[in-house]
KOLVO-196164 format. One line per 4 residues: number of its first residue (from 1); for each residue z negated, y, x negated of N, C-alpha, C. Coordinates in steps of 0.1 Angstrom, whole numbers, plus 5000, padded with zeros to 4 digits. Last residue first. Example, Ala and Ser with C-alpha at 12.3 -4.5 7.8 and 13.67 -1.06 7.14 Angstrom:
# KOLVO-196164
2> 4929/4978/4872/4929/4989/4863/4921/5000/4871; 4922/4943/4868/4922/4955/4877/4922/4967/4868
***
This chain:
# KOLVO-196164
350> 4580/6337/8058/4577/6350/8063/4580/6360/8052; 4609/6315/8055/4595/6320/8051/4593/6333/8057; 4626/6291/8072/4626/6305/8069/4611/6309/8066; 4646/6265/8070/4632/6267/8068/4630/6282/8063
346> 4673/6269/8074/4666/6258/8081/4651/6260/8081; 4682/6303/8080/4679/6292/8071/4672/6281/8079; 4699/6330/8086/4697/6317/8093/4695/6306/8083; 4681/6357/8071/4693/6349/8072/4689/6336/8080
342> 4669/6390/8076/4667/6376/8077/4681/6368/8078; 4668/6416/8052/4675/6410/8064/4673/6395/8064; 4635/6423/8039/4650/6421/8038/4655/6414/8050; 4610/6448/8040/4616/6435/8045/4631/6435/8043
338> 4596/6462/8011/4605/6464/8022/4610/6451/8027; 4582/6455/7988/4575/6454/8001/4584/6456/8013; 4598/6458/7965/4590/6446/7967/4584/6444/7981; 4613/6481/7966/4619/6469/7960/4611/6457/7963
334> 4598/6502/7978/4612/6500/7982/4617/6486/7977; 4571/6498/7966/4573/6498/7981/4588/6495/7985; 4576/6499/7938/4570/6487/7945/4573/6487/7960; 4590/6524/7932/4595/6511/7928/4589/6500/7937
330> 4581/6548/7943/4595/6548/7937/4600/6533/7934; 4555/6544/7952/4566/6549/7961/4580/6548/7956; 4543/6532/7929/4543/6526/7942/4554/6531/7951; 4547/6551/7909/4552/6538/7907/4553/6531/7921
326> 4532/6573/7921/4547/6574/7918/4553/6560/7916; 4507/6562/7923/4514/6566/7935/4529/6567/7932; 4499/6561/7896/4503/6548/7903/4510/6551/7916; 4494/6587/7890/4504/6580/7883/4509/6568/7890
322> 4472/6591/7907/4484/6599/7909/4496/6592/7902; 4453/6573/7897/4458/6572/7911/4471/6579/7912; 4448/6584/7872/4454/6571/7873/4460/6568/7887; 4436/6608/7879/4449/6609/7872/4456/6595/7873
318> 4412/6599/7892/4422/6606/7899/4436/6607/7893; 4400/6587/7870/4403/6579/7881/4414/6586/7889; 4395/6609/7854/4404/6599/7849/4409/6590/7861; 4376/6622/7870/4389/6629/7867/4399/6618/7862
314> 4355/6604/7871/4363/6607/7884/4376/6613/7881; 4349/6605/7842/4351/6593/7849/4359/6595/7862; 4344/6630/7831/4357/6625/7830/4360/6612/7838; 4317/6634/7836/4327/6643/7842/4340/6637/7842
310> 4304/6613/7822/4302/6614/7836/4313/6623/7843; 4313/6618/7795/4315/6605/7801/4314/6606/7817; 4304/6644/7791/4318/6641/7791/4321/6628/7798; 4277/6640/7791/4283/6648/7801/4298/6646/7802
306> 4274/6623/7769/4270/6618/7782/4276/6626/7793; 4282/6641/7749/4290/6629/7751/4287/6623/7765; 4261/6659/7751/4275/6664/7754/4284/6652/7756; 4239/6644/7744/4240/6649/7757/4254/6654/7761
302> 4256/6624/7720/4244/6628/7726/4246/6633/7740; 4289/6636/7711/4278/6626/7712/4266/6632/7718; 4324/6640/7708/4311/6645/7713/4301/6633/7713; 4353/6649/7698/4342/6640/7693/4329/6646/7697
298> 4384/6652/7707/4371/6655/7712/4360/6645/7708; 4408/6642/7699/4401/6651/7689/4387/6656/7695; 4417/6627/7720/4413/6620/7708/4405/6629/7698; 4427/6633/7744/4414/6637/7741/4408/6632/7728
294> 4452/6620/7743/4452/6635/7743/4438/6641/7740; 4442/6595/7745/4449/6599/7733/4450/6614/7732; 4431/6594/7769/4422/6594/7758/4429/6597/7745; 4455/6595/7784/4445/6606/7786/4436/6606/7774
290> 4468/6572/7776/4474/6585/7774/4464/6596/7775; 4450/6553/7786/4452/6554/7771/4459/6567/7768; 4453/6557/7814/4440/6560/7807/4442/6561/7792; 4480/6549/7817/4476/6563/7819/4463/6566/7813
286> 4477/6522/7810/4486/6530/7802/4482/6545/7804; 4460/6513/7831/4456/6512/7817/4464/6521/7808; 4474/6517/7855/4462/6526/7852/4458/6525/7837; 4496/6500/7860/4498/6513/7853/4485/6520/7849
282> 4488/6476/7873/4497/6476/7862/4497/6488/7854; 4471/6486/7894/4466/6476/7884/4475/6476/7872; 4488/6502/7909/4476/6508/7901/4472/6498/7890; 4505/6483/7919/4510/6494/7911/4499/6500/7902
278> 4486/6469/7934/4493/6462/7923/4499/6473/7914; 4475/6487/7953/4466/6482/7942/4474/6475/7931; 4483/6500/7975/4491/6502/7963/4484/6497/7950; 4464/6491/7993/4478/6489/7996/4487/6491/7984
274> 4440/6501/7982/4443/6487/7982/4457/6483/7985; 4442/6528/7988/4442/6524/7974/4446/6509/7973; 4439/6525/8016/4451/6532/8010/4453/6528/7995; 4414/6514/8018/4426/6507/8022/4438/6512/8016
270> 4399/6536/8009/4398/6524/8001/4410/6515/8005; 4405/6556/8028/4409/6558/8014/4409/6545/8006; 4394/6542/8052/4408/6545/8050/4412/6547/8036; 4373/6514/8052/4374/6528/8050/4388/6532/8046
266> 4369/6487/8054/4380/6492/8062/4381/6508/8061; 4346/6482/8040/4359/6479/8034/4371/6483/8042; 4328/6490/8060/4328/6497/8047/4342/6494/8040; 4333/6472/8081/4336/6486/8083/4336/6494/8070
262> 4324/6449/8069/4338/6450/8072/4342/6464/8075; 4297/6454/8066/4305/6453/8054/4320/6454/8057; 4289/6456/8094/4288/6467/8085/4296/6466/8072; 4313/6442/8118/4301/6442/8109/4301/6453/8100
258> 4335/6440/8132/4326/6451/8136/4314/6451/8127; 4348/6417/8123/4354/6430/8120/4345/6442/8124; 4341/6390/8111/4332/6400/8118/4337/6414/8116; 4357/6375/8095/4353/6370/8108/4346/6380/8117
254> 4361/6390/8072/4373/6385/8079/4369/6381/8094; 4335/6395/8063/4344/6406/8066/4356/6402/8074; 4324/6369/8060/4318/6379/8069/4328/6390/8073; 4342/6358/8041/4340/6352/8053/4334/6362/8064
250> 4338/6376/8019/4351/6375/8026/4350/6369/8040; 4312/6368/8012/4315/6382/8015/4328/6383/8023; 4314/6341/8006/4305/6346/8016/4309/6359/8021; 4332/6342/7984/4335/6334/7996/4327/6339/8008
246> 4319/6358/7966/4331/6364/7972/4335/6355/7984; 4297/6340/7960/4295/6354/7965/4307/6359/7972; 4309/6316/7949/4301/6316/7962/4299/6330/7968; 4322/6327/7927/4329/6318/7936/4322/6319/7950
242> 4301/6340/7913/4312/6348/7919/4320/6340/7929; 4286/6317/7905/4280/6328/7913/4291/6336/7920; 4305/6303/7890/4300/6297/7902/4293/6308/7911; 4309/6321/7869/4321/6318/7877/4315/6312/7891
238> 4284/6321/7857/4289/6333/7862/4301/6330/7872; 4282/6294/7850/4272/6300/7860/4278/6312/7866; 4303/6293/7831/4303/6284/7843/4293/6290/7854; 4295/6313/7811/4308/6313/7818/4308/6305/7831
234> 4275/6330/7798/4272/6318/7807/4284/6317/7816; 4276/6354/7784/4275/6342/7777/4273/6329/7785; 4258/6378/7804/4266/6375/7792/4265/6360/7788; 4261/6392/7836/4255/6383/7827/4264/6379/7816
230> 4276/6406/7855/4271/6414/7843/4263/6405/7833; 4282/6388/7874/4293/6392/7866/4288/6400/7853; 4257/6387/7888/4262/6376/7880/4273/6379/7870; 4259/6412/7901/4248/6410/7891/4252/6398/7882
226> 4280/6407/7918/4281/6417/7908/4271/6416/7897; 4268/6386/7933/4280/6384/7926/4282/6394/7915; 4246/6399/7944/4244/6388/7935/4256/6385/7927; 4260/6418/7961/4251/6422/7950/4248/6412/7940
222> 4274/6401/7978/4281/6410/7969/4272/6415/7957; 4252/6388/7990/4262/6380/7982/4269/6389/7973; 4241/6410/8004/4233/6403/7993/4242/6395/7984; 4262/6415/8021/4258/6425/8012/4250/6419/8000
218> 4261/6391/8036/4273/6395/8028/4270/6405/8018; 4236/6393/8048/4239/6382/8039/4251/6385/8030; 4241/6415/8064/4230/6415/8054/4232/6404/8043; 4262/6407/8080/4264/6418/8071/4253/6418/8060
214> 4269/6372/8085/4262/6384/8088/4262/6395/8077; 4286/6350/8082/4272/6350/8077/4263/6361/8081; 4304/6339/8111/4302/6349/8101/4288/6349/8095; 4308/6304/8116/4303/6317/8121/4301/6326/8109
210> 4334/6282/8119/4325/6288/8110/4320/6302/8116; 4354/6274/8135/4341/6267/8137/4330/6273/8129; 4379/6282/8130/4372/6289/8141/4359/6282/8144; 4396/6275/8109/4389/6264/8117/4383/6270/8130
206> 4404/6297/8095/4413/6291/8105/4407/6281/8114; 4382/6302/8079/4386/6312/8089/4395/6306/8099; 4380/6279/8063/4369/6283/8071/4373/6293/8082; 4405/6279/8051/4401/6267/8060/4390/6271/8069
202> 4404/6303/8036/4414/6301/8047/4410/6290/8056; 4383/6296/8018/4382/6307/8027/4391/6306/8039; 4395/6276/8003/4384/6272/8012/4381/6283/8022; 4413/6293/7989/4418/6282/7998/4407/6277/8008
198> 4396/6310/7975/4405/6315/7985/4410/6305/7995; 4384/6291/7958/4375/6298/7968/4384/6304/7979; 4406/6285/7943/4401/6274/7952/4391/6281/7962; 4409/6307/7927/4419/6304/7937/4414/6294/7948
194> 4388/6305/7909/4386/6314/7921/4397/6312/7931; 4395/6288/7889/4388/6282/7900/4386/6292/7912; 4405/6304/7869/4415/6298/7878/4408/6291/7890; 4385/6311/7853/4387/6320/7865/4398/6314/7874
190> 4385/6294/7831/4376/6291/7842/4380/6299/7855; 4405/6286/7809/4407/6296/7820/4399/6292/7832; 4384/6281/7780/4393/6276/7790/4394/6286/7802; 4369/6284/7757/4378/6295/7761/4388/6291/7772
186> 4369/6250/7747/4363/6264/7746/4373/6274/7750; 4371/6222/7768/4377/6231/7758/4371/6245/7759; 4359/6208/7788/4361/6201/7776/4367/6210/7765; 4358/6222/7811/4346/6221/7803/4348/6215/7790
182> 4382/6216/7824/4381/6229/7816/4369/6229/7807; 4374/6193/7838/4385/6193/7827/4384/6205/7818; 4355/6202/7855/4351/6192/7846/4361/6192/7834; 4371/6220/7871/4360/6225/7863/4356/6215/7852
178> 4388/6201/7882/4394/6211/7873/4383/6217/7865; 4370/6186/7898/4377/6180/7887/4383/6189/7877; 4362/6206/7915/4352/6200/7907/4359/6193/7895; 4386/6212/7928/4379/6223/7921/4369/6217/7911
174> 4392/6187/7940/4401/6193/7930/4394/6203/7922; 4370/6186/7959/4371/6176/7948/4380/6181/7937; 4376/6208/7975/4364/6208/7968/4365/6198/7956; 4401/6199/7985/4400/6212/7977/4388/6212/7969
170> 4393/6176/7999/4403/6175/7988/4402/6187/7979; 4375/6186/8018/4370/6177/8008/4380/6176/7996; 4394/6202/8032/4382/6209/8025/4376/6199/8015; 4411/6183/8042/4416/6193/8032/4405/6199/8025
166> 4395/6169/8059/4401/6162/8048/4406/6172/8037; 4388/6189/8077/4377/6182/8069/4384/6175/8057; 4412/6195/8089/4405/6205/8082/4395/6198/8072; 4436/6168/8085/4428/6177/8093/4420/6186/8084
162> 4470/6167/8072/4456/6164/8072/4448/6173/8081; 4496/6176/8071/4493/6165/8080/4478/6161/8081; 4496/6195/8051/4498/6200/8065/4495/6189/8075; 4493/6181/8027/4481/6188/8033/4483/6192/8047
158> 4507/6161/8012/4508/6162/8026/4497/6169/8033; 4508/6161/7985/4497/6155/7991/4497/6155/8006; 4533/6176/7981/4531/6162/7975/4519/6154/7982; 4529/6200/7995/4539/6191/7999/4536/6177/7994
154> 4507/6211/7981/4507/6211/7995/4517/6201/8001; 4516/6208/7954/4503/6202/7959/4503/6200/7974; 4539/6224/7953/4540/6209/7950/4527/6202/7955; 4528/6249/7959/4537/6243/7968/4539/6228/7966
150> 4509/6252/7936/4505/6250/7949/4515/6245/7959; 4523/6257/7911/4517/6244/7914/4514/6242/7929; 4535/6282/7911/4543/6271/7907/4537/6258/7912; 4513/6299/7917/4525/6299/7926/4534/6286/7923
146> 4497/6294/7895/4492/6291/7909/4504/6290/7918; 4512/6306/7876/4509/6292/7875/4505/6286/7888; 4512/6332/7884/4524/6325/7884/4522/6310/7883; 4484/6339/7881/4490/6339/7894/4503/6331/7894
142> 4481/6336/7853/4473/6327/7863/4480/6327/7876; 4498/6356/7845/4500/6343/7841/4493/6333/7850; 4485/6378/7856/4498/6374/7862/4502/6360/7858; 4464/6382/7838/4461/6376/7851/4474/6372/7859
138> 4477/6394/7816/4472/6381/7815/4469/6374/7828; 4482/6421/7822/4492/6411/7826/4488/6397/7824; 4466/6441/7813/4461/6433/7825/4471/6422/7829; 4480/6452/7791/4467/6446/7790/4463/6437/7801
134> 4511/6444/7782/4504/6451/7793/4490/6445/7794; 4513/6425/7762/4517/6439/7759/4510/6448/7769; 4488/6400/7755/4497/6407/7764/4501/6421/7760; 4489/6377/7729/4483/6390/7733/4493/6396/7743
130> 4485/6343/7736/4495/6354/7733/4489/6367/7738; 4477/6315/7742/4471/6324/7733/4481/6334/7728; 4483/6311/7778/4486/6308/7764/4481/6318/7755; 4473/6322/7800/4471/6308/7799/4475/6303/7785
126> 4479/6348/7786/4468/6345/7796/4465/6331/7795; 4513/6353/7784/4500/6357/7779/4490/6355/7790; 4536/6347/7800/4529/6336/7794/4516/6340/7788; 4556/6361/7815/4542/6361/7819/4534/6350/7813
122> 4581/6364/7805/4579/6352/7813/4564/6351/7818; 4578/6388/7791/4586/6388/7803/4584/6376/7811; 4562/6377/7770/4556/6387/7779/4564/6388/7792; 4582/6362/7757/4570/6355/7762/4563/6364/7772
118> 4599/6382/7749/4604/6372/7759/4592/6365/7765; 4584/6396/7730/4588/6403/7742/4592/6393/7753; 4582/6375/7711/4570/6381/7717/4573/6388/7731; 4608/6372/7704/4600/6361/7710/4588/6366/7717
114> 4613/6397/7692/4620/6393/7705/4613/6381/7712; 4597/6397/7669/4594/6406/7680/4601/6402/7693; 4592/6380/7646/4596/6375/7659/4593/6384/7670; 4570/6402/7630/4577/6390/7629/4579/6384/7643
110> 4557/6425/7639/4569/6427/7630/4577/6414/7629; 4547/6425/7674/4546/6421/7660/4559/6423/7652; 4538/6450/7695/4549/6442/7692/4549/6438/7677; 4520/6469/7700/4515/6456/7699/4526/6446/7696
106> 4518/6502/7687/4526/6491/7693/4519/6478/7691; 4507/6525/7677/4499/6519/7688/4507/6506/7694; 4525/6532/7658/4511/6530/7653/4503/6523/7664; 4548/6539/7671/4547/6526/7665/4533/6522/7661
102> 4557/6555/7695/4544/6556/7688/4541/6542/7682; 4583/6549/7703/4580/6563/7700/4567/6564/7693; 4581/6521/7707/4591/6526/7698/4588/6541/7694; 4561/6519/7725/4559/6512/7713/4569/6517/7702
98> 4572/6533/7746/4561/6539/7739/4558/6532/7726; 4591/6514/7754/4595/6527/7750/4584/6534/7742; 4575/6493/7762/4585/6491/7751/4589/6504/7745; 4561/6505/7783/4554/6500/7772/4563/6498/7760
94> 4583/6508/7801/4575/6520/7796/4568/6516/7783; 4590/6482/7806/4599/6491/7799/4592/6503/7793; 4567/6474/7820/4570/6468/7807/4580/6476/7799; 4569/6490/7843/4558/6492/7834/4561/6486/7820
90> 4593/6477/7853/4593/6492/7850/4581/6495/7840; 4585/6451/7856/4595/6454/7846/4596/6469/7843; 4565/6453/7876/4561/6448/7863/4572/6453/7853; 4579/6461/7898/4570/6471/7892/4566/6466/7878
86> 4596/6437/7901/4601/6451/7900/4592/6461/7893; 4579/6412/7900/4587/6417/7889/4592/6431/7889; 4564/6404/7924/4558/6407/7911/4566/6415/7902; 4581/6400/7946/4568/6407/7947/4563/6412/7934
82> 4602/6385/7936/4605/6398/7941/4592/6407/7942; 4587/6362/7930/4593/6369/7919/4596/6384/7924; 4580/6354/7956/4570/6357/7947/4575/6366/7935; 4606/6349/7967/4598/6359/7973/4586/6364/7963
78> 4613/6328/7950/4621/6340/7950/4613/6352/7956; 4595/6309/7958/4594/6315/7944/4602/6327/7943; 4604/6303/7984/4590/6308/7982/4589/6315/7968; 4629/6293/7979/4628/6305/7986/4614/6311/7985
74> 4624/6270/7964/4632/6281/7958/4630/6294/7965; 4609/6255/7982/4603/6260/7970/4610/6271/7964; 4612/6262/8017/4618/6257/8005/4611/6263/7993; 4585/6257/8039/4595/6265/8033/4600/6259/8020
70> 4563/6257/8067/4571/6249/8057/4582/6258/8052; 4534/6273/8072/4548/6274/8074/4556/6267/8063; 4507/6270/8066/4511/6272/8080/4526/6273/8083; 4506/6266/8039/4500/6256/8048/4505/6258/8062
66> 4517/6288/8026/4523/6275/8024/4518/6265/8034; 4501/6309/8036/4515/6310/8037/4521/6296/8036; 4475/6301/8027/4478/6302/8041/4493/6302/8044; 4479/6302/7999/4476/6289/8006/4479/6290/8021
62> 4482/6330/7997/4493/6321/7993/4491/6307/7999; 4458/6340/8007/4471/6344/8013/4482/6334/8009; 4437/6328/7991/4437/6328/8006/4451/6330/8011; 4445/6335/7965/4444/6321/7969/4444/6319/7984
58> 4442/6363/7967/4455/6357/7965/4455/6342/7969; 4415/6365/7970/4424/6370/7980/4437/6364/7979; 4406/6354/7945/4402/6348/7958/4411/6352/7969; 4419/6371/7927/4422/6357/7927/4418/6350/7940
54> 4405/6395/7933/4419/6394/7935/4424/6380/7936; 4380/6388/7923/4382/6390/7938/4396/6390/7941; 4385/6386/7896/4381/6374/7903/4383/6376/7918; 4390/6413/7890/4401/6403/7889/4398/6390/7897
50> 4365/6424/7894/4376/6428/7902/4387/6418/7902; 4347/6416/7875/4347/6408/7887/4358/6412/7896; 4349/6434/7854/4357/6421/7853/4357/6413/7866; 4331/6454/7861/4346/6456/7864/4354/6443/7863
46> 4307/6446/7851/4309/6445/7866/4324/6446/7869; 4311/6451/7824/4310/6437/7828/4312/6436/7843; 4312/6479/7825/4323/6472/7819/4323/6457/7824; 4286/6484/7835/4298/6488/7843/4310/6480/7838
42> 4271/6476/7813/4270/6469/7826/4282/6472/7835; 4279/6494/7794/4281/6480/7791/4281/6472/7804; 4271/6518/7805/4285/6516/7804/4288/6501/7801; 4243/6513/7803/4249/6515/7816/4264/6512/7815
38> 4240/6514/7775/4237/6501/7783/4243/6502/7796; 4248/6540/7770/4255/6529/7764/4253/6516/7772; 4228/6554/7784/4242/6555/7789/4250/6544/7783; 4206/6546/7768/4206/6543/7782/4220/6543/7788
34> 4214/6556/7742/4212/6542/7744/4212/6538/7759; 4237/6577/7732/4227/6577/7742/4225/6563/7747; 4258/6575/7714/4246/6583/7710/4235/6583/7720; 4279/6562/7727/4271/6555/7716/4258/6562/7712
30> 4294/6574/7745/4282/6568/7750/4273/6562/7739; 4317/6583/7734/4309/6593/7741/4295/6587/7745; 4331/6562/7724/4327/6572/7715/4317/6583/7721; 4338/6546/7746/4326/6542/7738/4321/6553/7728
26> 4359/6548/7764/4349/6559/7762/4337/6556/7754; 4373/6525/7767/4380/6536/7760/4370/6548/7757; 4357/6508/7782/4362/6504/7769/4367/6515/7760; 4353/6522/7805/4342/6520/7796/4346/6516/7782
22> 4379/6520/7816/4374/6533/7812/4362/6532/7803; 4382/6493/7820/4390/6499/7809/4385/6513/7806; 4362/6488/7839/4362/6480/7827/4370/6488/7816; 4369/6505/7860/4356/6507/7853/4357/6500/7839
18> 4393/6494/7870/4393/6507/7863/4381/6509/7855; 4382/6471/7882/4390/6469/7870/4391/6483/7862; 4370/6484/7904/4362/6477/7894/4369/6475/7881; 4393/6492/7917/4384/6502/7912/4374/6496/7902
14> 4404/6468/7925/4411/6476/7915/4402/6487/7909; 4385/6461/7944/4387/6452/7933/4394/6460/7922; 4387/6481/7964/4375/6479/7957/4377/6472/7944; 4414/6476/7972/4410/6488/7966/4397/6488/7959
10> 4410/6450/7982/4419/6452/7971/4416/6465/7964; 4393/6456/8003/4388/6448/7992/4397/6449/7980; 4410/6470/8021/4399/6477/8014/4393/6469/8002; 4425/6448/8029/4432/6460/8022/4421/6467/8014
6> 4406/6433/8042/4412/6428/8030/4419/6439/8022; 4400/6450/8064/4390/6447/8054/4396/6442/8041; 4424/6448/8078/4419/6461/8073/4409/6459/8062; 4426/6422/8086/4435/6426/8076/4430/6440/8070
2> 4406/6398/8095/4405/6413/8095/4413/6418/8083; 4418/6371/8114/4414/6376/8101/4415/6391/8101
***
């Protein structure tokens, strides 16, 4: 598997997420220019695909970890909690402090504020109808649910004892059944299906029987996936397009390290951003809001608004990167990524 390309994919995914939030906050600049307004709407929709790509990569890594190495559930979850919570708690504390200092922007309800804070600490917003304090934290609810369920599925169904074909059939059947179940309710978490794409990706890569699709096919798949993400009001079709597109893209990049798409995603700055993507994902929204709060008195429209939109886009991206570097170096890397001393355990996880 091409780790370098995966690192770059994380950087690409988090850059897409940035576009969504930048376009959401800059509508005052684009409203007077129909073409720019339409472009911003497309970019906003494209950005949503970043989270789907994260889910595919997470499904691949977590499934691979559990399938290839037996480990205690408690030890697995302890590692997942260590990976998620240090950076999350720091950003959560910053949001709480800002809610106190700027109550007009606070999301903490006047009724049952402690319950709301506790629900956010447990990462419940997302799968449950609770507004997240940290805008992007809804996806962590999906991640945590996946972490809780997958070990029981792998052990309960004896996936390690099955051959590749049996597992692929089982994963495909489970994905179809979940999609059918979610179809019964409006606003269902369809994006949970992207984890299954990651699981199928691992089976394809590990089998060594699947050939890379080729860079041209992978590029076309990425283009179709991004185009599909820009479509409005067709949840299942959009999810299906992204499911197939990211599966094909990742297959080529992981199996063909010398291919054109793998080389693009192995670009050093993109990999560097990918390695700190979790810190960036958590913090960039708050930094963006702070920037636009400072720019709140700048009311520009027409050509001036379009100029502001274009100029501020790379500047805002740079500011969000700088803020996230601090979180990554001060919190995520020392507390979540540094290896701990190994203890003699009957079943030791990586």
